[in-house]
C-alpha positions in Angstrom: 40.0 79.6 -20.9 43.7 80.1 -20.3 45.1 81.9 -17.4 48.7 83.2 -17.7 50.9 83.2 -14.6 53.8 85.6 -15.4 56.4 83.5 -13.5 58.0 80.7 -15.5 57.3 77.0 -14.6 61.1 76.7 -14.2 63.1 79.8 -13.4 65.4 80.0 -16.4 68.7 81.8 -16.0 71.8 82.6 -18.1 75.3 83.6 -17.1 76.1 85.7 -20.1 74.8 86.6 -23.6 75.5 83.9 -26.2 74.0 84.7 -29.7 75.5 81.6 -31.2 73.8 79.2 -28.8 70.6 81.3 -29.0 70.5 80.4 -32.7 70.8 76.7 -31.9 68.1 77.0 -29.2 65.7 78.2 -31.8 65.3 74.6 -32.8 63.2 74.0 -29.7 61.2 77.2 -30.2 60.1 76.9 -33.8 61.6 73.7 -35.0 60.0 70.4 -36.0 60.6 68.8 -32.6 60.2 72.0 -30.6 57.9 73.1 -27.9 55.4 74.9 -30.2 55.0 71.8 -32.3 54.4 69.7 -29.1 51.9 72.1 -27.6 49.8 72.3 -30.8 50.1 68.6 -31.5 48.5 67.6 -28.1 46.1 70.5 -28.2 44.8 69.3 -31.6 44.6 65.7 -30.5 42.6 66.6 -27.4 39.5 67.7 -29.3 38.7 64.3 -30.7 39.2 62.7 -27.3 36.8 65.0 -25.4 33.7 62.7 -25.4 34.9 59.1 -25.9 38.0 59.6 -23.7 37.4 62.5 -21.2 40.3 61.3 -19.1 42.7 61.4 -22.0 41.3 64.7 -23.1 42.2 66.1 -19.7 45.7 64.6 -19.9 46.3 65.9 -23.4 45.2 69.4 -22.5 47.3 69.4 -19.3 50.4 68.4 -21.2 49.6 70.8 -24.1 49.5 73.7 -21.7 52.7 72.6 -20.0 54.3 72.5 -23.5 53.2 76.1 -24.0 54.9 76.9 -20.7 58.0 75.2 -22.0 57.8 77.3 -25.1 57.8 80.4 -22.8 60.9 79.0 -21.0 62.8 78.5 -24.3 61.7 82.0 -25.5 62.8 83.6 -22.3 66.2 81.9 -22.4 66.7 82.9 -26.0 65.8 86.5 -25.1 68.3 86.5 -22.2 71.0 85.0 -24.4 70.5 87.9 -26.7 70.7 90.6 -24.0 71.7 93.9 -25.4 71.0 93.4 -29.1 67.7 95.3 -29.2 69.1 98.3 -27.4 72.4 98.2 -29.3 70.5 98.2 -32.6 68.5 101.2 -31.4 71.2 103.4 -29.9 74.6 101.7 -30.5 75.3 101.9 -26.8 79.0 100.9 -26.4 78.4 99.8 -22.9 75.6 97.3 -23.7 76.0 93.6 -22.7 76.5 92.6 -26.3 79.2 95.3 -26.9 81.1 93.9 -23.9 81.6 90.7 -25.9 83.1 92.6 -28.9 86.5 94.0 -29.4 86.6 96.0 -32.6 85.4 95.4 -36.1 86.7 91.8 -36.3 84.7 90.7 -33.3 81.5 92.4 -34.6 81.9 90.6 -37.9 82.3 87.3 -36.1 79.1 88.0 -34.2 77.2 88.6 -37.4 78.7 85.4 -38.8 77.6 83.4 -35.7 74.0 84.7 -36.2 73.8 84.5 -40.0 71.7 81.3 -39.9 69.1 83.2 -37.9 69.4 86.7 -39.4 66.1 87.7 -37.8 67.9 88.3 -34.5 69.7 91.3 -36.2 67.4 92.5 -38.9 64.0 91.0 -38.1 63.2 90.7 -34.4 66.1 92.8 -33.1 67.0 90.2 -30.5 63.7 88.4 -29.9 62.9 84.7 -30.6 61.2 84.0 -33.9 59.0 81.1 -35.0 61.8 79.4 -37.0 64.2 76.6 -36.5 67.9 77.1 -36.1 68.4 77.5 -39.8 65.8 80.3 -40.1 63.1 78.1 -41.7 59.6 79.2 -40.5 57.5 76.9 -38.4 55.0 74.9 -40.3 51.8 73.0 -39.3 53.2 70.3 -41.7 55.3 69.3 -38.7 52.3 68.0 -36.8 49.3 67.6 -39.1 50.1 63.8 -39.5 50.0 63.4 -35.7 46.2 64.0 -35.5 44.6 60.9 -37.0 41.3 60.6 -35.2 42.4 57.3 -33.5 43.8 57.9 -30.0 46.0 54.7 -30.0 47.7 56.0 -33.1 48.0 59.6 -31.8 49.5 58.4 -28.5 52.1 56.3 -30.3 53.0 59.4 -32.4 53.3 61.4 -29.1 55.7 58.8 -27.6 57.9 59.2 -30.7 57.7 63.0 -30.6 58.8 63.1 -26.9 61.7 60.8 -27.9 62.8 63.2 -30.7 62.5 66.2 -28.5 64.5 64.6 -25.7 67.3 63.9 -28.1 67.4 67.5 -29.3 67.8 68.7 -25.8 70.5 66.1 -25.2 72.4 67.4 -28.2 71.9 71.0 -27.2 73.5 70.3 -23.8 76.7 69.6 -25.6 77.0 73.0 -27.2 76.8 75.2 -24.1 79.1 75.5 -21.0 76.7 77.9 -19.2 75.7 76.1 -16.0 72.5 78.0 -15.7 71.5 77.2 -19.3 72.4 73.6 -18.8 70.1 73.5 -15.7 67.2 74.8 -17.8 67.9 72.4 -20.6 68.1 69.4 -18.2 64.7 70.3 -16.8 63.1 70.5 -20.2 64.8 67.3 -21.3 63.6 65.5 -18.2 60.0 66.6 -18.8 60.1 65.0 -22.2 61.0 61.7 -20.4 58.1 62.3 -18.0 55.6 62.9 -20.9 56.9 59.8 -22.7 55.9 57.7 -19.7 52.5 59.4 -19.4 51.6 58.8 -23.0 52.8 55.2 -22.7 50.6 54.7 -19.6 47.6 56.3 -21.3 48.0 54.0 -24.3 48.0 51.0 -22.0 44.6 51.9 -20.7 43.0 51.7 -24.1 41.9 48.1 -24.9 42.2 46.8 -27.4 44.9 49.2 -28.8 46.6 46.9 -31.4 46.6 47.2 -34.3 45.8 50.9 -34.4 42.4 51.7 -35.9 39.6 49.2 -36.6 40.7 46.7 -39.3 42.8 43.7 -38.2 45.9 42.4 -39.9 45.7 39.8 -42.7 47.0 36.5 -41.1 48.7 35.6 -44.4 51.2 38.5 -44.1 51.3 39.6 -40.5 54.2 37.4 -39.5 56.3 37.1 -42.7 59.8 38.5 -42.8 61.3 39.1 -46.2 65.2 39.0 -46.4 65.3 42.0 -48.8 69.1 42.6 -48.8 72.3 40.7 -49.8 75.4 40.2 -47.8 75.7 39.4 -44.1 72.3 38.6 -42.6 71.5 39.3 -38.9 69.0 37.5 -36.8 66.9 39.0 -34.1 63.5 38.9 -32.5 62.2 40.9 -35.5 62.8 38.0 -37.9 62.6 34.9 -35.8 60.7 33.5 -32.9 57.3 34.9 -31.9 55.9 38.3 -32.9 55.6 40.8 -30.1 51.8 41.4 -29.9 50.0 38.9 -32.1 52.2 36.1 -30.8 52.6 34.4 -34.2 55.6 32.4 -35.3 57.6 34.5 -37.6 58.1 33.0 -41.1 61.5 33.9 -42.6 61.7 34.1 -46.4 65.3 33.9 -47.3 65.0 34.3 -51.1 62.0 36.6 -51.6 62.5 37.0 -55.4 62.1 33.3 -56.0 59.3 33.0 -53.5 57.3 35.8 -55.0 57.7 34.3 -58.4 56.6 30.8 -57.1 53.5 32.2 -55.4 52.5 34.5 -58.3 53.1 37.7 -56.5 52.1 36.2 -53.1 48.6 35.4 -54.4 49.2 31.7 -53.5 50.9 32.6 -50.2 49.2 30.8 -47.3 49.0 31.7 -43.6 51.5 29.8 -41.5 52.6 30.0 -37.9 49.3 31.6 -36.7 46.0 30.5 -35.3 44.2 33.4 -36.8 42.1 32.8 -39.9 40.6 35.2 -42.5 37.1 34.3 -41.2 38.1 35.3 -37.7 39.6 38.5 -38.9 36.4 39.4 -40.8 34.4 38.7 -37.6 36.9 40.8 -35.5 36.6 43.7 -38.1 32.8 43.8 -37.7 33.1 43.6 -33.9 35.7 46.4 -33.8 33.7 48.6 -36.2 30.6 48.2 -34.0 32.6 48.8 -30.8 34.3 51.9 -32.1 31.1 53.3 -33.6 29.2 52.9 -30.3 32.2 54.2 -28.4 32.2 57.5 -30.4 28.5 57.9 -31.0 27.5 56.8 -27.5 29.6 59.5 -26.0 27.9 62.3 -27.9 25.0 63.9 -26.0 21.6 64.1 -27.8 20.1 67.5 -28.7 21.9 70.8 -28.2 25.6 70.2 -27.6 27.9 72.4 -25.5 31.5 72.0 -24.7 31.5 72.9 -21.1 30.3 70.3 -18.6 26.5 70.8 -18.1 25.6 72.2 -14.7 29.3 72.8 -13.8 28.5 76.4 -12.6 26.0 75.1 -10.2 28.3 72.6 -8.4 30.1 73.2 -5.2 33.5 74.9 -5.9 35.3 72.2 -4.0 33.6 69.5 -6.1 34.5 71.3 -9.3 38.1 71.5 -8.2 38.3 67.8 -7.5 36.5 66.5 -10.6 37.8 68.9 -13.2 41.6 69.2 -13.3 41.5 72.1 -15.9 39.6 74.2 -13.3 42.4 73.7 -10.8 45.1 74.6 -13.4 43.4 77.7 -14.6 42.8 79.1 -11.1 46.5 79.1 -10.3 47.6 82.3 -8.6 50.8 83.7 -7.2 51.4 84.3 -3.5 
């Protein structure tokens, strides 16, 4: 159950209409790294986490709902940046806000040129935000379908990357407007991406084990081998020398991979080096992880008739419901 509070989470403001920047801002409304994509990404991931990870389910739903509120902020800002277009298209009022920006036919043609990458502003939505990116490409679920993989450690890593990309888009957008009020809104939205990044990172840290993602462990013959697959100047770093970050294996550097692959018959004679892990230990860990994950998922599913709502919730004391169920607190928000 969603409950909509008509006031924005952050009170967005604009100093003046700016159709050109409104077009750019569409990237965060209906773009691949925008707020709609984020909201639906976390919303979809939450369903699989409901039983085995009820705490992560609560977090994902909370952040998904916040992302919907950010979509509302972006949409409201776009609408304000396009002030006057809808009325102007309906009655050509010469004193509208958009008309004040124009000075004769040349200026009007320039305005059309500025909005040509998002023509829906003029011939589709008449000044309202559309579910497209800044180039007018419609939003697609293909942006997020790969982010729901049924393994929470994988999903959370994807979420960390998504928050990084969204943060960078806001950072770039800030360079294309000099409106202090718009900058204030963009800075808030950018900062929330940083906050969510840390929340997802913290949540990932509470899942143990969480590496490698999924169930099957890495083959010790190949988990710490670095192949020098380019010619010219070679650069050294912790990715190709020393100890690997998580498995703590000594990295094996293959300087001439062509010769080495020929010598080992396509790596079939390649042996594990620099690691204490064995194939037998990996097979044992695979069986243990399979059992652990299966019990984790199956053990969290109640027997008999299933229901999504918490059984007996309606019979509990209201104060107890508010404490134990964060969604109840969120959805009962009211204005003074």
